[in-house]
N, C-alpha and C positions, 0 to 999 in steps of 0.2 A: 761260323762268323755270319751273323745276320745282316750286318751293315756294310757289305762290300761296296755298295753304291756310294756311301759316304767317303770311303777311302779313295775312290776314283775322283770324286769331286774335290776333296782336299788336295790330292796330287795335282789336279788340273789347276787349282788356285795357286799352288806352289810353283808350278811351271810358268804360269802367267807372271807371277811376281819375279821369277828369275829372268824372264824375258825383259821386263821393264828394267831390272837392275843391270843386265848386260847391255841394253841399249844405252843407258846412261853412262856406263863404264866406257863403251865404245865411243860415245860422243865426246867424253872428256879426253880420251887418248887419241882421237882422230886428228890427223894432221894431213891436210891435202897436199902438202909439199912432198911427202914421202910415200903416199899411197896412190896407186893409179886408178883405183875404183872409187866411184862416188859413195857418199855415206848411205845412200838409199840401197846400195848393194849389201851393205852390212845389215841393214834392217831386214832386207829380204832373206838373207841367210839365217839371221836369228829367228825370224818368224817361222821358217821351215824347221828350224832346230827345236823351237819351243812351242809355238802356237799350234802346229799341226798335231803333235802328240796331246796337247791340251784339249783340242776339239775332239779328238778320238776318245780321250778319257771321259769327257763330259757325255758324249753319246753313249759310251758303254755304261756309265753311271745311270743315265736316264733309262736305258734298257733294263738294267738290273733292278731299278726302283719300280719300273712298270711291271716287270715280271714277278715281283714280290707280292703285288696286290692280288 
């Protein structure tokens, strides 16, 4: 498999799109009357859940691309 870095970048893009989708879903279903946490806590949790692995995959992809040259 010569293009492992492309797989990492595609997975990172997929994770970012999932982050946006889950934030929209959480916003639509968020009801401050029933939850004790503010909406920014939901964004923080989703960013740890999706954006942290996304950044790690981008870094791995760039390292693999640089090592290929």
